[in-house]
N, C-alpha and C positions, 0 to 999 in steps of 0.2 A: 901604683894606683893610689892612692888618701880610704883608708875606710868609708870615708866619706861620700869622695866617687862613686866606692859603690855599693854602698844601702843608695844615692841615688838614683843609679845606674840598675838594683835591683828594685824600687818601686816604680823604676819609670815602665821592666821588665811586667812585672804584677796588675800594675796598671792594665797595663795594656791587652793580658788577661784575662781582664774583671776584675780584680782579686780587694781588692781595697775599697770592702766596703764591714763599715761596722758588724753588720748583721751577721756577716761570714767566722767572725773573728770565735767563734766555738769550733768550725770547719779548721779553719788554720792551726789553733791550738790543739787538735786530733794531730793535726801533720807534724806538726812539732814534734809532738811525742814516737811520730812513730818515725819522724828521722833520728831521735835519738839511741831510739831501739837496734835504729837499722848502725848506727854510732856502736855499738856498744855487741852489735852480732858482730862486727867487724876485728872491734878488738879484743873480742874472747877469742873468735878465731887467729887472733893473729898471735897471741900471747900460744894459744890450743897448736898453731901448727909451724908457726914460725917465728920462736921469740927472741930468737936471734937477730932474723929479718930487719937489716935497715928501712928498705923500701914502705915505709908509709903512708905512699900517695892514696889510696882509700879511705883509711882514717882520715884524712885532711880533706879527699873527698866529703865526704862524710858530715866531717866537723866544720865545712862550707856551706852543705846540704841542709846543719841545725841553723845556722848565722840569718839566711836566705829564709827561715820558715819564723822566725822569731822578730826581722827589722821586719817582714811582712804585717804581722800581730801586732808587736808594735805602731804601726803606723793605723791598724785598721781601730786598734784602741787610744789613738791619739798618745802615745804615748814615744818619750826620747828617747832613746837608745844608749846613745852616749852620757847624758842624761841619769839613766840608772843606772851604769856601769859607774860612775863617776859620782853618786852617793853612795854603792854600796862599796867602793872601795873608802869612801872617809869612814863609815862604818867598821867595817872590817880592822881598815887599817890600828887603831886605835884596842883594836881586838890585846886580851893575854891569855898565850893555855899552851900545851905541850899537842905532839903531834905523837900519836899510838899507833898502833901498830897501820901508817900510812894514815892515819885520817887524824886534822886536826880537832881539838876535843877544847870547846873556850872554857875559863877557867871557872866560871859558874856553873860550868853542864862538870863539873869535877870534881870524883867523891873522893876527896882527900882528906 
């Protein structure tokens, strides 16, 4: 199933639950933050208790919840998530810099 198909189904689900109202965007944003923290907790648990475990099912489910909350939030704010991703990619694709300790640092932020 394509991203667009899943986005459409997600929005149909959200509409059925009466979530697609701009005035709900603040609450939806908080739901997004909650899901991000649930993902981080799952990631920490995996690293702490089963670092060599190949079963990433819970991480995938938590990441899916993040996508769902973002799709709904984007709809509430009349933002196209695919356009956002495309524009962000255009911006990052031109960046130069270095990866230091697992984090990419833009050239302009490097103290060299």
